[in-house]
DRENTORKE-646152 format. One line per field, with one value per residue (C-alpha): residue number from 1; residue in one letter; z, y, x. Coordinates in Angstrom, 1 decimal, always signed. Layout:
% residues N
resi c(NUM ...)
resn c(A ...)
Z c(Z ...)
Y c(Y ...)
X c(X ...)
//
This chain:
% residues 282
resi c(1 2 3 4 5 6 7 8 9 10 11 12 13 14 15 16 17 18 19 20 21 22 23 24 25 26 27 28 29 30 31 32 33 34 35 36 37 38 39 40 41 42 43 44 45 46 47 48 49 50 51 52 53 54 55 56 57 58 59 60 61 62 63 64 65 66 67 68 69 70 71 72 73 74 75 76 77 78 79 80 81 82 83 84 85 86 87 88 89 90 91 92 93 94 95 96 97 98 99 100 101 102 103 104 105 106 107 108 109 110 111 112 113 114 115 116 117 118 119 120 121 122 123 124 125 126 127 128 129 130 131 132 133 134 135 136 137 138 139 140 141 142 143 144 145 146 147 148 149 150 151 152 153 154 155 156 157 158 159 160 161 162 163 164 165 166 167 168 169 170 171 172 173 174 175 176 177 178 179 180 181 182 183 184 185 186 187 188 189 190 191 192 193 194 195 196 197 198 199 200 201 202 203 204 205 206 207 208 209 210 211 212 213 214 215 216 217 218 219 220 221 222 223 224 225 226 227 228 229 230 231 232 233 234 235 236 237 238 239 240 241 242 243 244 245 246 247 248 249 250 251 252 253 254 255 256 257 258 259 260 261 262 263 264 265 266 267 268 269 270 271 272 273 274 275 276 277 278 279 280 281 282)
resn c(M L A T F V I G L R E G L E A A L I V G I V A A F L R Q R G K L D A L R Y V W L G V L A A V V S C G A I A I G L I L L Q S E L T Q Q A Q E A L E T V I G L L A V A M V T Y M V L W M R K H S R G L K H D L E G A A E H A L A Q G S A F A L V G M A I L A V L R E G I E T V V F L L A L F R T A E T P A L A G V G A A L G L V I A I G I G Y A I Y K G G V R L N L S R F F R I T G F V L V L V A A G L L M S A A H T A H S A G W I N F G Q Q Q A L D L S W L V E P G T I R E S L L T G V L G L Q P K P T V I E V V V W L V Y F I P L A L Y V C W P A K R Q P R P A S S T S V E R P A P)
Z c(-11.5 -10.6 -6.8 -7.4 -9.7 -6.9 -4.3 -6.4 -7.4 -4.2 -2.2 -5.0 -5.1 -1.3 -1.5 -4.7 -3.5 -0.4 -2.4 -5.4 -3.0 -0.9 -4.4 -5.7 -2.4 -2.5 -6.1 -5.8 -3.2 -4.5 -2.5 -5.0 -2.9 -0.8 -3.7 -4.8 -1.6 -1.9 -5.1 -3.6 -0.5 -2.7 -4.6 -1.5 +0.0 -2.9 -2.8 +0.7 +0.2 -2.6 -0.5 +2.2 -0.3 -1.2 +2.4 +3.3 +0.1 +0.7 +4.7 +3.2 +1.0 +3.7 +6.0 +6.4 +4.8 +8.1 +8.9 +5.7 +6.1 +9.5 +7.7 +5.3 +7.9 +9.9 +6.6 +5.7 +9.0 +8.9 +5.5 +6.6 +9.6 +7.4 +5.0 +7.8 +9.3 +6.1 +5.0 +8.1 +8.3 +4.5 +5.1 +7.9 +6.4 +2.5 +2.0 +3.4 +2.9 +0.2 +2.1 +5.3 +3.4 +1.9 +5.2 +6.9 +4.2 +4.5 +8.1 +8.0 +5.3 +7.3 +10.3 +8.1 +8.1 +4.5 +5.3 +7.5 +4.2 +2.8 +5.9 +5.2 +1.5 +2.4 +5.3 +3.1 +0.5 +3.2 +4.8 +1.8 +0.1 +3.1 +3.2 -0.6 -0.1 +2.8 +0.6 -2.6 -0.9 +0.6 -2.7 -4.8 -2.8 -3.6 -7.4 -10.1 -12.3 -10.2 -13.4 -14.1 -10.7 -10.9 -14.0 -12.5 -9.3 -11.8 -13.7 -10.8 -9.6 -13.2 -13.1 -9.5 -10.3 -13.4 -11.1 -8.6 -11.3 -12.7 -9.2 -9.0 -12.0 -11.1 -14.0 -12.4 -9.7 -8.2 -6.0 -3.3 -1.4 -4.2 -5.2 -1.9 -1.2 -4.5 -4.0 -0.3 -0.9 -3.4 -0.7 +1.6 -0.5 -1.1 +2.8 +3.2 +1.0 +2.5 +6.2 +4.6 +3.1 +6.6 +8.1 +5.8 +6.3 +10.0 +10.0 +7.7 +10.4 +13.1 +14.6 +13.9 +14.5 +14.9 +12.2 +9.6 +8.3 +4.7 +5.0 +1.3 -2.0 -4.7 -7.1 -9.6 -9.4 -8.6 -11.3 -11.3 -14.1 -15.6 -15.5 -13.2 -10.9 -11.2 -10.6 -7.6 -5.7 -6.7 -5.9 -3.4 -1.6 -2.5 -2.5 -4.0 -1.0 +1.9 +5.7 +8.3 +10.0 +6.5 +5.4 +9.3 +9.1 +5.7 +6.4 +9.9 +8.4 +5.1 +6.2 +8.6 +6.8 +3.5 +5.1 +6.8 +3.5 +1.4 +3.9 +2.6 +4.4 +6.3 +4.7 +6.5 +7.7 +5.8 +7.8 +8.6 +6.4 +7.1 +3.3 +0.2 -2.1 -1.9 -2.0 -3.4 -0.7 -0.8)
Y c(-1.8 +1.8 +0.7 -2.5 -0.7 +1.9 -0.5 -2.8 +0.2 +1.6 -1.4 -2.9 +0.5 +0.5 -2.9 -2.4 +0.8 -0.7 -3.9 -1.7 +0.3 -2.7 -4.5 -1.4 -1.1 -4.7 -4.5 -1.5 -2.9 -6.4 -8.4 -10.6 -13.7 -11.6 -10.1 -13.9 -14.3 -11.1 -12.4 -16.0 -14.4 -12.2 -15.2 -17.1 -14.1 -13.8 -17.4 -17.2 -14.3 -16.2 -19.2 -17.0 -15.7 -19.2 -20.1 -17.3 -18.0 -21.7 -20.9 -18.5 -21.1 -23.7 -21.3 -20.9 -17.6 -15.8 -17.0 -15.8 -12.3 -12.1 -13.0 -10.5 -8.0 -8.4 -8.7 -5.2 -3.9 -5.2 -3.6 -0.4 -0.2 -1.2 +1.8 +4.1 +3.2 +3.4 +6.8 +8.3 +7.0 +7.8 +11.2 +11.9 +10.2 +10.2 +13.3 +11.9 +8.0 +7.3 +9.0 +7.4 +3.9 +4.7 +5.6 +2.5 +0.5 +2.2 +1.7 -2.0 -2.2 -0.3 -2.8 -5.6 -7.0 -7.4 -10.1 -7.8 -5.8 -9.3 -9.5 -5.9 -6.7 -10.0 -8.6 -5.5 -7.9 -9.9 -7.2 -5.2 -8.5 -9.7 -5.9 -6.2 -9.9 -8.5 -5.2 -7.3 -10.0 -7.1 -5.3 -8.4 -9.1 -5.8 -5.8 -6.0 -7.8 -9.6 -10.3 -6.4 -5.9 -8.8 -6.9 -3.6 -5.1 -6.9 -3.7 -1.7 -4.5 -4.7 -1.0 -0.8 -3.6 -1.3 +1.6 -0.5 -1.9 +1.6 +2.7 -0.5 +0.5 +4.2 +5.5 +7.2 +9.6 +9.9 +12.7 +10.2 +12.9 +13.9 +10.2 +8.9 +12.1 +11.5 +7.7 +8.3 +10.4 +7.7 +5.0 +7.1 +7.0 +3.3 +2.7 +4.7 +2.5 -0.5 +0.6 +1.3 -2.5 -3.5 -2.1 -3.7 -7.2 -6.5 -6.5 -9.5 -11.4 -10.3 -7.9 -4.5 -4.2 -0.4 +2.5 +0.2 +2.8 +4.0 +7.1 +8.1 +6.9 +7.1 +4.7 +7.8 +7.9 +4.3 +3.0 -1.0 -2.7 +0.5 +1.2 +4.0 +1.8 -0.4 +2.5 +4.0 +0.8 -0.8 +2.2 +4.1 +1.7 +3.4 +1.5 +2.6 +2.8 +3.2 +2.7 +5.6 +3.5 +3.1 +6.9 +7.8 +5.5 +6.8 +10.5 +10.0 +8.2 +9.9 +13.5 +13.9 +11.5 +13.3 +16.7 +15.2 +13.9 +16.8 +19.4 +21.2 +19.9 +22.2 +23.2 +22.4 +25.5 +26.2 +26.3 +29.9 +30.9 +33.9 +34.5 +34.8 +32.8 +29.0 +27.4 +23.9 +21.2 +19.7)
X c(-8.9 -7.6 -7.5 -5.7 -3.1 -2.4 -1.9 +0.4 +2.5 +2.8 +3.4 +5.4 +7.8 +8.3 +9.9 +11.5 +13.0 +14.7 +15.8 +17.2 +19.2 +20.4 +21.3 +23.3 +25.3 +26.2 +27.0 +29.0 +30.8 +31.8 +29.5 +28.4 +27.7 +25.5 +23.9 +22.8 +21.2 +19.0 +17.7 +16.9 +15.6 +13.5 +12.0 +11.4 +9.6 +7.5 +6.5 +5.7 +3.5 +1.6 +1.3 -0.4 -2.8 -3.8 -4.2 -6.5 -8.6 -8.9 -9.9 -12.6 -14.1 -14.5 -16.4 -20.1 -21.7 -21.9 -18.2 -17.2 -18.6 -17.0 -13.6 -14.0 -14.8 -11.6 -9.6 -11.0 -10.3 -6.8 -6.5 -7.6 -5.4 -2.2 -3.1 -3.5 -0.3 +1.3 +0.1 +0.6 +4.2 +5.0 +3.6 +6.1 +9.2 +9.0 +11.1 +14.2 +13.3 +15.9 +18.5 +17.9 +17.9 +21.2 +22.7 +21.4 +23.0 +26.3 +26.2 +25.8 +28.7 +30.8 +30.3 +30.8 +27.1 +26.5 +24.0 +22.2 +21.5 +20.0 +17.9 +16.6 +15.4 +13.9 +11.9 +10.9 +9.4 +7.6 +6.0 +4.9 +3.9 +1.7 +0.2 -0.8 -2.2 -4.4 -5.4 -6.2 -8.1 -10.4 -10.7 -11.3 -14.3 -15.9 -14.5 -17.3 -14.8 -12.0 -10.1 -9.4 -8.7 -6.1 -4.8 -4.4 -2.5 -0.2 +0.4 +1.3 +3.7 +5.4 +5.8 +7.0 +9.7 +10.8 +11.3 +13.0 +15.3 +16.2 +17.2 +19.3 +20.8 +21.1 +19.2 +16.2 +15.4 +12.0 +10.3 +9.1 +7.4 +5.3 +4.6 +3.7 +1.4 -0.7 -1.0 -1.7 -4.7 -6.0 -5.6 -7.2 -10.3 -9.9 -9.5 -12.7 -14.5 -13.1 -14.2 -17.7 -17.7 -16.4 -19.4 -21.6 -20.1 -20.0 -23.9 -24.1 -21.9 -24.2 -21.6 -23.2 -27.2 -27.5 -27.5 -29.1 -31.5 -31.1 -28.9 -29.0 -30.3 -27.4 -28.9 -29.0 -25.0 -24.2 -26.3 -26.0 -24.7 -23.0 -19.0 -19.8 -21.1 -17.9 -15.7 -17.5 -18.1 -14.8 -12.6 -14.7 -16.7 -20.1 -23.2 -26.5 -28.1 -25.7 -26.7 -26.1 -23.4 -21.6 -21.8 -20.7 -17.7 -16.6 -16.8 -15.2 -12.3 -12.1 -12.3 -9.3 -7.1 -7.5 -6.8 -3.8 -2.3 -2.8 -1.9 +1.2 +4.4 +6.4 +9.5 +12.7 +14.7 +17.6 +20.9 +22.2 +25.0 +27.5 +27.7 +25.4 +27.6 +27.1 +30.4 +30.9 +31.4 +34.9)
//
């Protein structure tokens, strides 16, 4: 539930941030026709993402067991790739993300391209929605209780929509750099678990046949049938008796990414000033 909550919150907030800023600009400029297209486009994007999710579920149900394992491996690897790109990109750009989005919106309106902002909002929802579908499909497979995982994802999305609405109304300020750093670390943990699970399903699909010796006995920690097992398996992807290849891919992925996400960001140099007194901007 924690993993799906974080994914729903983070992915939902990225889309809600863009939609909220775009909608606020259009409302402030009196572009009500374009604003209506934003809401219709967002609704259409959400429906499209839902259709993609249903299509993938139906496709998986029609496959043989080995083909299902292969598809789960592909979905897991795709989810890890998306998480990795998102974490790396946000680590670099989160500090100035809101300012950059506002600048792009201002430039589009200055060029008379209100509908370019509509497209920006729709594409944001489509991109984040498809990423969310891939993440959640990969996580639901490993979840002990898929219903709770669904509740976590829904709760995260609801909170993200609430924050986006508050941004639209201008009533909230969020430290995006800190938020994305904290959620980034959690997502690195989740992605490492997905990679471990992908190594497991790749063996079941007949793709990986080396490194299958038992590396550890974690049955004392990941005790079957307990809440602790649900948490450790569902969030971290830990298995009671992981193989060598599963442990290796987890460590190789988690250690460098976690260090990168948690490493203190370089402070931007402050502009030189000829006086120690800070004057207000004109």
